C-alpha positions as CSV (number, residue, x, y, z in Angstrom):
1,M,5.8,-13.1,-19.3
2,S,5.1,-9.3,-20.2
3,S,7.0,-6.2,-19.0
4,C,5.9,-4.3,-16.0
5,V,3.3,-1.7,-17.1
6,A,5.1,1.1,-15.4
7,G,7.7,0.7,-18.2
8,C,10.6,0.0,-16.1
9,G,11.4,-2.9,-18.4
10,H,11.5,-5.8,-15.8
11,P,9.2,-8.7,-16.1
12,E,5.7,-8.0,-14.4
13,T,5.5,-10.8,-11.5
14,A,3.5,-10.1,-8.7
15,Q,6.9,-9.5,-6.4
16,H,8.0,-6.9,-8.9
17,L,4.9,-5.1,-9.3
18,F,3.7,-4.5,-5.5
19,L,7.5,-4.4,-4.4
20,L,10.1,-4.1,-6.3
21,C,8.9,-1.7,-9.3
22,N,10.4,1.6,-8.7
23,T,6.9,3.3,-9.7
24,F,4.7,1.1,-7.6
25,G,6.8,-0.3,-4.9
26,S,8.0,3.4,-4.2
27,L,4.3,3.6,-2.4
28,W,5.2,1.5,0.5
29,R,7.9,4.5,1.7
30,L,5.0,7.0,1.5
31,V,2.6,4.8,3.4
32,R,5.1,4.0,6.3
33,D,5.9,7.7,6.3
34,W,2.2,8.7,6.7
35,I,1.5,6.1,9.5
36,G,5.0,6.9,11.3
37,C,6.2,3.3,11.0
38,Y,9.9,2.7,9.6
39,G,11.7,-0.4,8.4
40,V,13.0,-2.2,5.4
41,D,10.8,-3.8,3.1
42,A,11.0,-7.6,2.7
43,D,11.2,-9.0,-0.8
44,N,8.9,-11.6,-0.7
45,I,5.0,-10.7,-0.7
46,S,3.9,-12.8,2.2
47,D,6.8,-11.9,4.4
48,H,6.2,-8.4,3.3
49,L,2.7,-8.6,4.5
50,L,3.7,-10.3,8.0
51,Q,6.4,-7.7,8.4
52,F,4.4,-4.7,7.5
53,T,1.5,-6.0,10.0
54,H,3.8,-6.6,13.0
55,L,5.9,-3.2,12.0
56,S,4.5,-1.1,14.9
57,G,3.9,-3.9,17.4
58,G,0.9,-3.1,19.5
59,G,-2.2,-5.2,20.0
60,N,-4.9,-7.0,17.7
61,A,-6.6,-3.6,16.7
62,R,-3.3,-2.2,15.8
63,R,-2.3,-5.3,13.6
64,A,-5.7,-5.2,12.0
65,F,-5.4,-1.5,10.8
66,M,-1.9,-2.3,9.5
67,Q,-3.4,-5.5,7.4
68,L,-5.9,-3.2,6.3
69,I,-3.6,-0.7,5.0
70,W,-1.3,-3.7,3.4
71,L,-4.3,-4.8,1.6
72,L,-5.6,-1.5,0.6
73,C,-2.2,-0.7,-1.0
74,A,-2.1,-3.8,-3.1
75,W,-5.9,-3.2,-4.1
76,V,-5.0,0.5,-5.4
77,V,-1.8,-0.8,-6.9
78,W,-3.4,-3.5,-9.0
79,N,-6.4,-1.1,-9.9
80,E,-3.7,1.5,-10.9
81,R,-1.8,-1.2,-12.7
82,N,-5.2,-2.1,-14.7
83,N,-6.2,1.5,-15.1
84,L,-2.5,2.1,-16.9
85,L,-3.0,-1.0,-19.1
86,F,-6.0,-0.6,-20.2
87,N,-7.0,3.0,-20.1
88,N,-3.5,4.2,-20.6
89,V,-4.1,6.8,-17.6
90,V,-1.3,7.4,-15.1
91,T,-1.8,8.4,-11.6
92,P,1.0,10.3,-9.7
93,I,2.0,7.9,-6.6
94,P,1.0,10.9,-4.1
95,C,-2.7,10.5,-5.6
96,L,-2.4,6.7,-4.8
97,L,-1.4,7.3,-1.4
98,D,-4.5,9.7,-1.0
99,K,-6.8,7.1,-2.4
100,I,-5.5,4.7,0.2
101,K,-5.9,7.4,3.1
102,T,-9.6,7.9,1.7
103,L,-10.1,3.9,1.6
104,S,-8.9,3.3,5.2
105,L,-11.0,6.3,6.4
106,G,-14.0,5.3,4.7
107,W,-13.5,1.6,6.3
108,L,-12.9,2.7,9.6
109,Q,-15.8,5.2,9.8
110,D,-18.0,2.2,8.3
111,K,-16.8,0.2,11.5
112,K,-17.4,3.0,13.7
113,A,-13.8,3.3,14.7
114,N,-13.2,5.9,17.3
115,F,-10.9,8.6,16.2
116,V,-8.9,10.7,18.7
117,F,-7.1,13.5,16.9
118,G,-4.4,15.9,19.1
119,K,-3.9,16.0,22.5
120,Q,-6.4,15.0,25.2
């Protein structure tokens, strides 16, 4: 087993890379702050997905949105891991959050989701 590409010295397991790594794992707090949901992260990937998806309560649309955000986080972390490993390119974590925001907005716009900003 190889060491984490973030240079933390831990073995690179899926659990470590996506949840426990001081570098990539810190993305979850930023994402929760962005969407306004707070909680403690589970240490197991499947538990983390389930908890994150149901973090804010709500109906099916809200859970689907939370699942989308979780999957985008995993996708962005995996791509950044590969970018670091194969291209030696480091992207700051706040830039990864921006990628998640941009990708989620693009997906929602493609699905013709209605956005309501501000007070009505």
